[in-house]
PDB file of N, CA, C, O and CB in Angstrom:
ATOM      1  N   UNK A   1       5.758 -20.498  25.876  1.00  0.00           N
ATOM      2  CA  UNK A   1       6.386 -19.345  26.503  1.00  0.00           C
ATOM      3  C   UNK A   1       6.003 -18.056  25.786  1.00  0.00           C
ATOM      4  O   UNK A   1       5.747 -17.042  26.434  1.00  0.00           O
ATOM      5  CB  UNK A   1       7.903 -19.509  26.519  1.00  0.00           C
ATOM      6  N   UNK A   2       5.960 -18.084  24.451  1.00  0.00           N
ATOM      7  CA  UNK A   2       5.635 -16.892  23.682  1.00  0.00           C
ATOM      8  C   UNK A   2       4.194 -16.458  23.936  1.00  0.00           C
ATOM      9  O   UNK A   2       3.915 -15.263  24.030  1.00  0.00           O
ATOM     10  CB  UNK A   2       5.860 -17.144  22.190  1.00  0.00           C
ATOM     11  N   UNK A   3       3.280 -17.418  24.045  1.00  0.00           N
ATOM     12  CA  UNK A   3       1.882 -17.101  24.312  1.00  0.00           C
ATOM     13  C   UNK A   3       1.737 -16.471  25.695  1.00  0.00           C
ATOM     14  O   UNK A   3       0.943 -15.549  25.880  1.00  0.00           O
ATOM     15  CB  UNK A   3       1.009 -18.364  24.202  1.00  0.00           C
ATOM     16  N   UNK A   4       2.492 -16.961  26.647  1.00  0.00           N
ATOM     17  CA  UNK A   4       2.434 -16.417  28.005  1.00  0.00           C
ATOM     18  C   UNK A   4       2.833 -14.950  28.013  1.00  0.00           C
ATOM     19  O   UNK A   4       2.179 -14.136  28.667  1.00  0.00           O
ATOM     20  CB  UNK A   4       3.344 -17.217  28.949  1.00  0.00           C
ATOM     21  N   UNK A   5       3.890 -14.601  27.300  1.00  0.00           N
ATOM     22  CA  UNK A   5       4.322 -13.196  27.234  1.00  0.00           C
ATOM     23  C   UNK A   5       3.262 -12.327  26.569  1.00  0.00           C
ATOM     24  O   UNK A   5       2.982 -11.215  27.018  1.00  0.00           O
ATOM     25  CB  UNK A   5       5.652 -13.076  26.468  1.00  0.00           C
ATOM     26  N   UNK A   6       2.671 -12.853  25.484  1.00  0.00           N
ATOM     27  CA  UNK A   6       1.630 -12.105  24.784  1.00  0.00           C
ATOM     28  C   UNK A   6       0.443 -11.873  25.712  1.00  0.00           C
ATOM     29  O   UNK A   6      -0.102 -10.771  25.761  1.00  0.00           O
ATOM     30  CB  UNK A   6       1.181 -12.852  23.508  1.00  0.00           C
ATOM     31  N   UNK A   7       0.042 -12.904  26.446  1.00  0.00           N
ATOM     32  CA  UNK A   7      -1.096 -12.801  27.340  1.00  0.00           C
ATOM     33  C   UNK A   7      -0.808 -11.809  28.470  1.00  0.00           C
ATOM     34  O   UNK A   7      -1.687 -11.034  28.848  1.00  0.00           O
ATOM     35  CB  UNK A   7      -1.449 -14.176  27.911  1.00  0.00           C
ATOM     36  N   UNK A   8       0.392 -11.827  29.000  1.00  0.00           N
ATOM     37  CA  UNK A   8       0.756 -10.871  30.043  1.00  0.00           C
ATOM     38  C   UNK A   8       0.735  -9.448  29.498  1.00  0.00           C
ATOM     39  O   UNK A   8       0.273  -8.531  30.176  1.00  0.00           O
ATOM     40  CB  UNK A   8       2.142 -11.200  30.616  1.00  0.00           C
ATOM     41  N   UNK A   9       1.227  -9.260  28.289  1.00  0.00           N
ATOM     42  CA  UNK A   9       1.226  -7.947  27.660  1.00  0.00           C
ATOM     43  C   UNK A   9      -0.209  -7.473  27.397  1.00  0.00           C
ATOM     44  O   UNK A   9      -0.541  -6.312  27.633  1.00  0.00           O
ATOM     45  CB  UNK A   9       2.028  -7.983  26.347  1.00  0.00           C
ATOM     46  N   UNK A  10      -1.052  -8.385  26.908  1.00  0.00           N
ATOM     47  CA  UNK A  10      -2.457  -8.085  26.648  1.00  0.00           C
ATOM     48  C   UNK A  10      -3.153  -7.642  27.931  1.00  0.00           C
ATOM     49  O   UNK A  10      -3.845  -6.624  27.952  1.00  0.00           O
ATOM     50  CB  UNK A  10      -3.170  -9.310  26.047  1.00  0.00           C
ATOM     51  N   UNK A  11      -2.963  -8.418  29.003  1.00  0.00           N
ATOM     52  CA  UNK A  11      -3.595  -8.089  30.276  1.00  0.00           C
ATOM     53  C   UNK A  11      -3.095  -6.764  30.834  1.00  0.00           C
ATOM     54  O   UNK A  11      -3.882  -5.977  31.360  1.00  0.00           O
ATOM     55  CB  UNK A  11      -3.349  -9.194  31.281  1.00  0.00           C
ATOM     56  N   UNK A  12      -1.810  -6.515  30.725  1.00  0.00           N
ATOM     57  CA  UNK A  12      -1.253  -5.257  31.224  1.00  0.00           C
ATOM     58  C   UNK A  12      -1.817  -4.068  30.447  1.00  0.00           C
ATOM     59  O   UNK A  12      -2.171  -3.049  31.040  1.00  0.00           O
ATOM     60  CB  UNK A  12       0.285  -5.273  31.128  1.00  0.00           C
ATOM     61  N   UNK A  13      -1.901  -4.195  29.126  1.00  0.00           N
ATOM     62  CA  UNK A  13      -2.454  -3.109  28.310  1.00  0.00           C
ATOM     63  C   UNK A  13      -3.915  -2.868  28.644  1.00  0.00           C
ATOM     64  O   UNK A  13      -4.349  -1.721  28.752  1.00  0.00           O
ATOM     65  CB  UNK A  13      -2.303  -3.424  26.818  1.00  0.00           C
ATOM     66  N   UNK A  14      -4.677  -3.943  28.807  1.00  0.00           N
ATOM     67  CA  UNK A  14      -6.090  -3.798  29.135  1.00  0.00           C
ATOM     68  C   UNK A  14      -6.269  -3.097  30.485  1.00  0.00           C
ATOM     69  O   UNK A  14      -7.076  -2.174  30.601  1.00  0.00           O
ATOM     70  CB  UNK A  14      -6.775  -5.170  29.154  1.00  0.00           C
ATOM     71  N   UNK A  15      -5.533  -3.525  31.485  1.00  0.00           N
ATOM     72  CA  UNK A  15      -5.646  -2.902  32.799  1.00  0.00           C
ATOM     73  C   UNK A  15      -5.276  -1.426  32.733  1.00  0.00           C
ATOM     74  O   UNK A  15      -5.964  -0.578  33.302  1.00  0.00           O
ATOM     75  CB  UNK A  15      -4.756  -3.625  33.813  1.00  0.00           C
ATOM     76  N   UNK A  16      -4.190  -1.128  32.037  1.00  0.00           N
ATOM     77  CA  UNK A  16      -3.718   0.254  31.952  1.00  0.00           C
ATOM     78  C   UNK A  16      -4.732   1.134  31.216  1.00  0.00           C
ATOM     79  O   UNK A  16      -5.024   2.245  31.659  1.00  0.00           O
ATOM     80  CB  UNK A  16      -2.353   0.311  31.244  1.00  0.00           C
ATOM     81  N   UNK A  17      -5.266   0.643  30.099  1.00  0.00           N
ATOM     82  CA  UNK A  17      -6.137   1.465  29.263  1.00  0.00           C
ATOM     83  C   UNK A  17      -7.585   1.492  29.737  1.00  0.00           C
ATOM     84  O   UNK A  17      -8.279   2.489  29.533  1.00  0.00           O
ATOM     85  CB  UNK A  17      -6.089   0.970  27.851  1.00  0.00           C
ATOM     86  N   UNK A  18      -8.052   0.421  30.363  1.00  0.00           N
ATOM     87  CA  UNK A  18      -9.448   0.383  30.803  1.00  0.00           C
ATOM     88  C   UNK A  18      -9.608   0.961  32.200  1.00  0.00           C
ATOM     89  O   UNK A  18     -10.482   1.797  32.431  1.00  0.00           O
ATOM     90  CB  UNK A  18      -9.975  -1.046  30.771  1.00  0.00           C
ATOM     91  N   UNK A  19      -8.780   0.525  33.124  1.00  0.00           N
ATOM     92  CA  UNK A  19      -8.938   1.003  34.504  1.00  0.00           C
ATOM     93  C   UNK A  19      -8.434   2.432  34.699  1.00  0.00           C
ATOM     94  O   UNK A  19      -8.977   3.171  35.520  1.00  0.00           O
ATOM     95  CB  UNK A  19      -8.205   0.078  35.455  1.00  0.00           C
ATOM     96  N   UNK A  20      -7.418   2.821  33.964  1.00  0.00           N
ATOM     97  CA  UNK A  20      -6.874   4.179  34.028  1.00  0.00           C
ATOM     98  C   UNK A  20      -6.706   4.683  35.462  1.00  0.00           C
ATOM     99  O   UNK A  20      -7.397   5.605  35.894  1.00  0.00           O
ATOM    100  CB  UNK A  20      -7.771   5.126  33.261  1.00  0.00           C
ATOM    101  N   UNK A  21      -5.795   4.074  36.176  1.00  0.00           N
ATOM    102  CA  UNK A  21      -5.422   4.455  37.539  1.00  0.00           C
ATOM    103  C   UNK A  21      -6.448   4.099  38.619  1.00  0.00           C
ATOM    104  O   UNK A  21      -6.248   4.437  39.785  1.00  0.00           O
ATOM    105  CB  UNK A  21      -5.178   5.912  37.580  1.00  0.00           C
ATOM    106  N   UNK A  22      -7.529   3.430  38.254  1.00  0.00           N
ATOM    107  CA  UNK A  22      -8.471   2.936  39.262  1.00  0.00           C
ATOM    108  C   UNK A  22      -8.049   1.530  39.643  1.00  0.00           C
ATOM    109  O   UNK A  22      -7.377   0.847  38.870  1.00  0.00           O
ATOM    110  CB  UNK A  22      -9.951   2.959  38.736  1.00  0.00           C
ATOM    111  N   UNK A  23      -8.435   1.102  40.817  1.00  0.00           N
ATOM    112  CA  UNK A  23      -8.090  -0.258  41.235  1.00  0.00           C
ATOM    113  C   UNK A  23      -9.215  -1.239  40.977  1.00  0.00           C
ATOM    114  O   UNK A  23      -8.975  -2.435  40.818  1.00  0.00           O
ATOM    115  CB  UNK A  23      -7.729  -0.278  42.700  1.00  0.00           C
ATOM    116  N   UNK A  24     -10.438  -0.743  40.935  1.00  0.00           N
ATOM    117  CA  UNK A  24     -11.596  -1.609  40.716  1.00  0.00           C
ATOM    118  C   UNK A  24     -12.632  -0.893  39.861  1.00  0.00           C
ATOM    119  O   UNK A  24     -12.567   0.321  39.666  1.00  0.00           O
ATOM    120  CB  UNK A  24     -12.217  -2.043  42.060  1.00  0.00           C
ATOM    121  N   UNK A  25     -13.578  -1.659  39.360  1.00  0.00           N
ATOM    122  CA  UNK A  25     -14.716  -1.101  38.635  1.00  0.00           C
ATOM    123  C   UNK A  25     -15.830  -0.795  39.631  1.00  0.00           C
ATOM    124  O   UNK A  25     -15.877  -1.378  40.714  1.00  0.00           O
ATOM    125  CB  UNK A  25     -15.215  -2.081  37.525  1.00  0.00           C
ATOM    126  N   UNK A  26     -16.710   0.105  39.269  1.00  0.00           N
ATOM    127  CA  UNK A  26     -17.818   0.473  40.156  1.00  0.00           C
ATOM    128  C   UNK A  26     -18.765  -0.702  40.376  1.00  0.00           C
ATOM    129  O   UNK A  26     -19.255  -0.916  41.485  1.00  0.00           O
ATOM    130  CB  UNK A  26     -18.590   1.666  39.579  1.00  0.00           C
ATOM    131  N   UNK A  27     -19.020  -1.466  39.307  1.00  0.00           N
ATOM    132  CA  UNK A  27     -19.874  -2.651  39.433  1.00  0.00           C
ATOM    133  C   UNK A  27     -19.597  -3.597  38.267  1.00  0.00           C
ATOM    134  O   UNK A  27     -18.829  -3.271  37.362  1.00  0.00           O
ATOM    135  CB  UNK A  27     -21.383  -2.253  39.474  1.00  0.00           C
ATOM    136  N   UNK A  28     -20.221  -4.756  38.298  1.00  0.00           N
ATOM    137  CA  UNK A  28     -19.954  -5.790  37.296  1.00  0.00           C
ATOM    138  C   UNK A  28     -20.415  -5.368  35.903  1.00  0.00           C
ATOM    139  O   UNK A  28     -19.744  -5.676  34.918  1.00  0.00           O
ATOM    140  CB  UNK A  28     -20.638  -7.090  37.693  1.00  0.00           C
ATOM    141  N   UNK A  29     -21.534  -4.679  35.803  1.00  0.00           N
ATOM    142  CA  UNK A  29     -22.039  -4.247  34.505  1.00  0.00           C
ATOM    143  C   UNK A  29     -21.060  -3.287  33.824  1.00  0.00           C
ATOM    144  O   UNK A  29     -20.784  -3.420  32.632  1.00  0.00           O
ATOM    145  CB  UNK A  29     -23.409  -3.579  34.663  1.00  0.00           C
ATOM    146  N   UNK A  30     -20.546  -2.339  34.571  1.00  0.00           N
ATOM    147  CA  UNK A  30     -19.569  -1.390  34.023  1.00  0.00           C
ATOM    148  C   UNK A  30     -18.298  -2.122  33.610  1.00  0.00           C
ATOM    149  O   UNK A  30     -17.720  -1.822  32.566  1.00  0.00           O
ATOM    150  CB  UNK A  30     -19.239  -0.285  35.055  1.00  0.00           C
ATOM    151  N   UNK A  31     -17.866  -3.067  34.412  1.00  0.00           N
ATOM    152  CA  UNK A  31     -16.690  -3.865  34.086  1.00  0.00           C
ATOM    153  C   UNK A  31     -16.878  -4.599  32.763  1.00  0.00           C
ATOM    154  O   UNK A  31     -16.020  -4.524  31.883  1.00  0.00           O
ATOM    155  CB  UNK A  31     -16.396  -4.865  35.208  1.00  0.00           C
ATOM    156  N   UNK A  32     -17.984  -5.301  32.619  1.00  0.00           N
ATOM    157  CA  UNK A  32     -18.238  -6.062  31.395  1.00  0.00           C
ATOM    158  C   UNK A  32     -18.323  -5.155  30.175  1.00  0.00           C
ATOM    159  O   UNK A  32     -17.783  -5.479  29.118  1.00  0.00           O
ATOM    160  CB  UNK A  32     -19.525  -6.865  31.531  1.00  0.00           C
ATOM    161  N   UNK A  33     -18.999  -4.020  30.320  1.00  0.00           N
ATOM    162  CA  UNK A  33     -19.147  -3.086  29.210  1.00  0.00           C
ATOM    163  C   UNK A  33     -17.795  -2.527  28.777  1.00  0.00           C
ATOM    164  O   UNK A  33     -17.475  -2.516  27.588  1.00  0.00           O
ATOM    165  CB  UNK A  33     -20.089  -1.945  29.598  1.00  0.00           C
ATOM    166  N   UNK A  34     -17.009  -2.064  29.737  1.00  0.00           N
ATOM    167  CA  UNK A  34     -15.722  -1.457  29.415  1.00  0.00           C
ATOM    168  C   UNK A  34     -14.736  -2.460  28.825  1.00  0.00           C
ATOM    169  O   UNK A  34     -14.016  -2.142  27.879  1.00  0.00           O
ATOM    170  CB  UNK A  34     -15.127  -0.826  30.653  1.00  0.00           C
ATOM    171  N   UNK A  35     -14.702  -3.664  29.378  1.00  0.00           N
ATOM    172  CA  UNK A  35     -13.799  -4.689  28.847  1.00  0.00           C
ATOM    173  C   UNK A  35     -14.239  -5.112  27.449  1.00  0.00           C
ATOM    174  O   UNK A  35     -13.392  -5.319  26.579  1.00  0.00           O
ATOM    175  CB  UNK A  35     -13.752  -5.915  29.787  1.00  0.00           C
ATOM    176  N   UNK A  36     -15.534  -5.244  27.216  1.00  0.00           N
ATOM    177  CA  UNK A  36     -16.030  -5.597  25.881  1.00  0.00           C
ATOM    178  C   UNK A  36     -15.656  -4.527  24.865  1.00  0.00           C
ATOM    179  O   UNK A  36     -15.185  -4.846  23.774  1.00  0.00           O
ATOM    180  CB  UNK A  36     -17.555  -5.790  25.904  1.00  0.00           C
ATOM    181  N   UNK A  37     -15.860  -3.267  25.212  1.00  0.00           N
ATOM    182  CA  UNK A  37     -15.491  -2.166  24.299  1.00  0.00           C
ATOM    183  C   UNK A  37     -13.998  -2.189  23.988  1.00  0.00           C
ATOM    184  O   UNK A  37     -13.588  -2.025  22.838  1.00  0.00           O
ATOM    185  CB  UNK A  37     -15.877  -0.800  24.912  1.00  0.00           C
ATOM    186  N   UNK A  38     -13.189  -2.396  25.030  1.00  0.00           N
ATOM    187  CA  UNK A  38     -11.742  -2.399  24.822  1.00  0.00           C
ATOM    188  C   UNK A  38     -11.331  -3.566  23.938  1.00  0.00           C
ATOM    189  O   UNK A  38     -10.518  -3.392  23.030  1.00  0.00           O
ATOM    190  CB  UNK A  38     -11.001  -2.465  26.165  1.00  0.00           C
ATOM    191  N   UNK A  39     -11.876  -4.753  24.184  1.00  0.00           N
ATOM    192  CA  UNK A  39     -11.527  -5.934  23.374  1.00  0.00           C
ATOM    193  C   UNK A  39     -11.939  -5.742  21.917  1.00  0.00           C
ATOM    194  O   UNK A  39     -11.206  -6.125  21.005  1.00  0.00           O
ATOM    195  CB  UNK A  39     -12.199  -7.198  23.945  1.00  0.00           C
ATOM    196  N   UNK A  40     -13.104  -5.153  21.701  1.00  0.00           N
ATOM    197  CA  UNK A  40     -13.559  -4.883  20.337  1.00  0.00           C
ATOM    198  C   UNK A  40     -12.600  -3.933  19.643  1.00  0.00           C
ATOM    199  O   UNK A  40     -12.215  -4.160  18.496  1.00  0.00           O
ATOM    200  CB  UNK A  40     -14.983  -4.297  20.339  1.00  0.00           C
ATOM    201  N   UNK A  41     -12.216  -2.873  20.333  1.00  0.00           N
ATOM    202  CA  UNK A  41     -11.257  -1.917  19.770  1.00  0.00           C
ATOM    203  C   UNK A  41      -9.902  -2.571  19.528  1.00  0.00           C
ATOM    204  O   UNK A  41      -9.283  -2.366  18.484  1.00  0.00           O
ATOM    205  CB  UNK A  41     -11.096  -0.712  20.702  1.00  0.00           C
ATOM    206  N   UNK A  42      -9.449  -3.351  20.491  1.00  0.00           N
ATOM    207  CA  UNK A  42      -8.154  -4.016  20.382  1.00  0.00           C
ATOM    208  C   UNK A  42      -8.104  -4.936  19.162  1.00  0.00           C
ATOM    209  O   UNK A  42      -7.087  -5.000  18.471  1.00  0.00           O
ATOM    210  CB  UNK A  42      -7.860  -4.813  21.655  1.00  0.00           C
ATOM    211  N   UNK A  43      -9.193  -5.642  18.902  1.00  0.00           N
ATOM    212  CA  UNK A  43      -9.215  -6.627  17.826  1.00  0.00           C
ATOM    213  C   UNK A  43      -9.557  -6.060  16.467  1.00  0.00           C
ATOM    214  O   UNK A  43      -9.408  -6.758  15.464  1.00  0.00           O
ATOM    215  CB  UNK A  43     -10.178  -7.691  18.154  1.00  0.00           C
ATOM    216  N   UNK A  44     -10.011  -4.817  16.394  1.00  0.00           N
ATOM    217  CA  UNK A  44     -10.402  -4.270  15.096  1.00  0.00           C
ATOM    218  C   UNK A  44      -9.704  -2.966  14.730  1.00  0.00           C
ATOM    219  O   UNK A  44      -9.367  -2.756  13.565  1.00  0.00           O
ATOM    220  CB  UNK A  44     -11.871  -4.053  15.075  1.00  0.00           C
ATOM    221  N   UNK A  45      -9.485  -2.093  15.700  1.00  0.00           N
ATOM    222  CA  UNK A  45      -9.002  -0.741  15.400  1.00  0.00           C
ATOM    223  C   UNK A  45      -7.560  -0.503  15.828  1.00  0.00           C
ATOM    224  O   UNK A  45      -6.796   0.127  15.097  1.00  0.00           O
ATOM    225  CB  UNK A  45      -9.886   0.271  16.067  1.00  0.00           C
ATOM    226  N   UNK A  46      -7.181  -0.995  16.994  1.00  0.00           N
ATOM    227  CA  UNK A  46      -5.857  -0.711  17.565  1.00  0.00           C
ATOM    228  C   UNK A  46      -4.747  -1.278  16.664  1.00  0.00           C
ATOM    229  O   UNK A  46      -4.828  -2.415  16.200  1.00  0.00           O
ATOM    230  CB  UNK A  46      -5.745  -1.308  18.999  1.00  0.00           C
ATOM    231  N   UNK A  47      -3.721  -0.468  16.429  1.00  0.00           N
ATOM    232  CA  UNK A  47      -2.613  -0.913  15.580  1.00  0.00           C
ATOM    233  C   UNK A  47      -1.724  -1.901  16.314  1.00  0.00           C
ATOM    234  O   UNK A  47      -1.495  -1.774  17.517  1.00  0.00           O
ATOM    235  CB  UNK A  47      -1.786   0.282  15.107  1.00  0.00           C
ATOM    236  N   UNK A  48      -1.224  -2.891  15.573  1.00  0.00           N
ATOM    237  CA  UNK A  48      -0.395  -3.942  16.153  1.00  0.00           C
ATOM    238  C   UNK A  48       0.925  -4.055  15.392  1.00  0.00           C
ATOM    239  O   UNK A  48       0.973  -3.844  14.180  1.00  0.00           O
ATOM    240  CB  UNK A  48      -1.142  -5.292  16.140  1.00  0.00           C
ATOM    241  N   UNK A  49       1.982  -4.386  16.109  1.00  0.00           N
ATOM    242  CA  UNK A  49       3.290  -4.532  15.469  1.00  0.00           C
ATOM    243  C   UNK A  49       3.323  -5.721  14.518  1.00  0.00           C
ATOM    244  O   UNK A  49       4.024  -5.676  13.507  1.00  0.00           O
ATOM    245  CB  UNK A  49       4.378  -4.685  16.524  1.00  0.00           C
ATOM    246  N   UNK A  50       2.584  -6.777  14.818  1.00  0.00           N
ATOM    247  CA  UNK A  50       2.624  -7.976  13.990  1.00  0.00           C
ATOM    248  C   UNK A  50       2.048  -7.742  12.594  1.00  0.00           C
ATOM    249  O   UNK A  50       2.331  -8.506  11.672  1.00  0.00           O
ATOM    250  CB  UNK A  50       1.870  -9.092  14.670  1.00  0.00           C
ATOM    251  N   UNK A  51       1.243  -6.692  12.434  1.00  0.00           N
ATOM    252  CA  UNK A  51       0.684  -6.419  11.093  1.00  0.00           C
ATOM    253  C   UNK A  51       1.143  -5.051  10.595  1.00  0.00           C
ATOM    254  O   UNK A  51       0.365  -4.262  10.058  1.00  0.00           O
ATOM    255  CB  UNK A  51      -0.871  -6.483  11.119  1.00  0.00           C
ATOM    256  N   UNK A  52       2.426  -4.805  10.792  1.00  0.00           N
ATOM    257  CA  UNK A  52       3.087  -3.596  10.279  1.00  0.00           C
ATOM    258  C   UNK A  52       2.430  -2.307  10.782  1.00  0.00           C
ATOM    259  O   UNK A  52       2.320  -1.328  10.045  1.00  0.00           O
ATOM    260  CB  UNK A  52       3.077  -3.608   8.756  1.00  0.00           C
ATOM    261  N   UNK A  53       1.997  -2.320  12.038  1.00  0.00           N
ATOM    262  CA  UNK A  53       1.378  -1.173  12.701  1.00  0.00           C
ATOM    263  C   UNK A  53       0.141  -0.649  11.976  1.00  0.00           C
ATOM    264  O   UNK A  53      -0.116   0.554  11.928  1.00  0.00           O
ATOM    265  CB  UNK A  53       2.380  -0.066  12.831  1.00  0.00           C
ATOM    266  N   UNK A  54      -0.612  -1.586  11.419  1.00  0.00           N
ATOM    267  CA  UNK A  54      -1.920  -1.279  10.853  1.00  0.00           C
ATOM    268  C   UNK A  54      -2.973  -1.861  11.779  1.00  0.00           C
ATOM    269  O   UNK A  54      -2.689  -2.768  12.562  1.00  0.00           O
ATOM    270  CB  UNK A  54      -2.068  -1.844   9.399  1.00  0.00           C
ATOM    271  N   UNK A  55      -4.173  -1.345  11.690  1.00  0.00           N
ATOM    272  CA  UNK A  55      -5.277  -1.968  12.426  1.00  0.00           C
ATOM    273  C   UNK A  55      -5.536  -3.329  11.783  1.00  0.00           C
ATOM    274  O   UNK A  55      -5.395  -3.470  10.568  1.00  0.00           O
ATOM    275  CB  UNK A  55      -6.581  -1.060  12.410  1.00  0.00           C
ATOM    276  N   UNK A  56      -5.912  -4.329  12.575  1.00  0.00           N
ATOM    277  CA  UNK A  56      -6.146  -5.663  12.010  1.00  0.00           C
ATOM    278  C   UNK A  56      -7.141  -5.682  10.860  1.00  0.00           C
ATOM    279  O   UNK A  56      -6.940  -6.419   9.895  1.00  0.00           O
ATOM    280  CB  UNK A  56      -6.628  -6.581  13.081  1.00  0.00           C
ATOM    281  N   UNK A  57      -8.209  -4.894  10.933  1.00  0.00           N
ATOM    282  CA  UNK A  57      -9.181  -4.888   9.832  1.00  0.00           C
ATOM    283  C   UNK A  57      -8.571  -4.317   8.554  1.00  0.00           C
ATOM    284  O   UNK A  57      -8.848  -4.813   7.463  1.00  0.00           O
ATOM    285  CB  UNK A  57     -10.426  -4.078  10.223  1.00  0.00           C
ATOM    286  N   UNK A  58      -7.749  -3.285   8.678  1.00  0.00           N
ATOM    287  CA  UNK A  58      -7.076  -2.702   7.511  1.00  0.00           C
ATOM    288  C   UNK A  58      -6.075  -3.703   6.937  1.00  0.00           C
ATOM    289  O   UNK A  58      -5.992  -3.875   5.721  1.00  0.00           O
ATOM    290  CB  UNK A  58      -6.360  -1.375   7.892  1.00  0.00           C
ATOM    291  N   UNK A  59      -5.324  -4.357   7.807  1.00  0.00           N
ATOM    292  CA  UNK A  59      -4.346  -5.352   7.368  1.00  0.00           C
ATOM    293  C   UNK A  59      -5.030  -6.477   6.589  1.00  0.00           C
ATOM    294  O   UNK A  59      -4.539  -6.895   5.541  1.00  0.00           O
ATOM    295  CB  UNK A  59      -3.584  -5.929   8.577  1.00  0.00           C
ATOM    296  N   UNK A  60      -6.155  -6.963   7.097  1.00  0.00           N
ATOM    297  CA  UNK A  60      -6.866  -8.048   6.423  1.00  0.00           C
ATOM    298  C   UNK A  60      -7.420  -7.615   5.073  1.00  0.00           C
ATOM    299  O   UNK A  60      -7.478  -8.422   4.145  1.00  0.00           O
ATOM    300  CB  UNK A  60      -7.994  -8.556   7.300  1.00  0.00           C
ATOM    301  N   UNK A  61      -7.829  -6.353   4.948  1.00  0.00           N
ATOM    302  CA  UNK A  61      -8.312  -5.844   3.670  1.00  0.00           C
ATOM    303  C   UNK A  61      -7.178  -5.761   2.650  1.00  0.00           C
ATOM    304  O   UNK A  61      -7.368  -6.092   1.480  1.00  0.00           O
ATOM    305  CB  UNK A  61      -8.960  -4.469   3.856  1.00  0.00           C
ATOM    306  N   UNK A  62      -6.009  -5.322   3.090  1.00  0.00           N
ATOM    307  CA  UNK A  62      -4.872  -5.147   2.183  1.00  0.00           C
ATOM    308  C   UNK A  62      -4.150  -6.451   1.862  1.00  0.00           C
ATOM    309  O   UNK A  62      -3.613  -6.607   0.765  1.00  0.00           O
ATOM    310  CB  UNK A  62      -3.895  -4.174   2.780  1.00  0.00           C
ATOM    311  N   UNK A  63      -4.133  -7.373   2.791  1.00  0.00           N
ATOM    312  CA  UNK A  63      -3.380  -8.614   2.640  1.00  0.00           C
ATOM    313  C   UNK A  63      -4.289  -9.820   2.871  1.00  0.00           C
ATOM    314  O   UNK A  63      -4.199 -10.470   3.912  1.00  0.00           O
ATOM    315  CB  UNK A  63      -2.187  -8.646   3.617  1.00  0.00           C
ATOM    316  N   UNK A  64      -5.157 -10.121   1.920  1.00  0.00           N
ATOM    317  CA  UNK A  64      -6.055 -11.257   2.140  1.00  0.00           C
ATOM    318  C   UNK A  64      -5.292 -12.560   2.226  1.00  0.00           C
ATOM    319  O   UNK A  64      -4.322 -12.782   1.502  1.00  0.00           O
ATOM    320  CB  UNK A  64      -7.088 -11.340   1.032  1.00  0.00           C
ATOM    321  N   UNK A  65      -5.742 -13.407   3.112  1.00  0.00           N
ATOM    322  CA  UNK A  65      -5.096 -14.723   3.295  1.00  0.00           C
ATOM    323  C   UNK A  65      -5.521 -15.639   2.164  1.00  0.00           C
ATOM    324  O   UNK A  65      -6.676 -15.629   1.736  1.00  0.00           O
ATOM    325  CB  UNK A  65      -5.465 -15.355   4.682  1.00  0.00           C
ATOM    326  N   UNK A  66      -4.578 -16.428   1.688  1.00  0.00           N
ATOM    327  CA  UNK A  66      -4.867 -17.428   0.672  1.00  0.00           C
ATOM    328  C   UNK A  66      -4.676 -18.783   1.330  1.00  0.00           C
ATOM    329  O   UNK A  66      -3.564 -19.170   1.689  1.00  0.00           O
ATOM    330  CB  UNK A  66      -3.948 -17.262  -0.599  1.00  0.00           C
ATOM    331  N   UNK A  67      -5.769 -19.483   1.478  1.00  0.00           N
ATOM    332  CA  UNK A  67      -5.722 -20.782   2.124  1.00  0.00           C
ATOM    333  C   UNK A  67      -5.620 -21.885   1.085  1.00  0.00           C
ATOM    334  O   UNK A  67      -6.303 -21.853   0.062  1.00  0.00           O
ATOM    335  CB  UNK A  67      -6.953 -20.991   3.005  1.00  0.00           C
ATOM    336  N   UNK A  68      -4.760 -22.862   1.355  1.00  0.00           N
ATOM    337  CA  UNK A  68      -4.648 -24.007   0.478  1.00  0.00           C
ATOM    338  C   UNK A  68      -5.789 -24.953   0.770  1.00  0.00           C
ATOM    339  O   UNK A  68      -6.180 -25.122   1.926  1.00  0.00           O
ATOM    340  CB  UNK A  68      -3.288 -24.710   0.644  1.00  0.00           C
ATOM    341  N   UNK A  69      -6.318 -25.560  -0.248  1.00  0.00           N
ATOM    342  CA  UNK A  69      -7.408 -26.503  -0.026  1.00  0.00           C
ATOM    343  C   UNK A  69      -6.852 -27.794   0.557  1.00  0.00           C
ATOM    344  O   UNK A  69      -5.764 -28.243   0.195  1.00  0.00           O
ATOM    345  CB  UNK A  69      -8.174 -26.781  -1.339  1.00  0.00           C
ATOM    346  N   UNK A  70      -7.611 -28.371   1.452  1.00  0.00           N
ATOM    347  CA  UNK A  70      -7.216 -29.653   2.054  1.00  0.00           C
ATOM    348  C   UNK A  70      -7.574 -30.762   1.083  1.00  0.00           C
ATOM    349  O   UNK A  70      -8.719 -30.873   0.644  1.00  0.00           O
ATOM    350  CB  UNK A  70      -7.912 -29.879   3.444  1.00  0.00           C
ATOM    351  N   UNK A  71      -6.599 -31.572   0.757  1.00  0.00           N
ATOM    352  CA  UNK A  71      -6.858 -32.640  -0.212  1.00  0.00           C
ATOM    353  C   UNK A  71      -6.962 -33.967   0.491  1.00  0.00           C
ATOM    354  O   UNK A  71      -7.178 -34.993  -0.154  1.00  0.00           O
ATOM    355  CB  UNK A  71      -5.763 -32.695  -1.279  1.00  0.00           C
TER     356      UNK A  71
END
């Protein structure tokens, strides 16, 4: 259930920020380019609540993960 809400929120944000009041893209190439740019920004630059409103790359630099070794 939690993943479903996240996915709906992700899709709504993408539509709102990429399409910006348009209903469709001009063509498939423009669609792919714009969605790729948005996803790249979303995953690296855009601030998220789950990481204290830091960009994910900044959060990872400040809070490196420590993984336990599998024994």
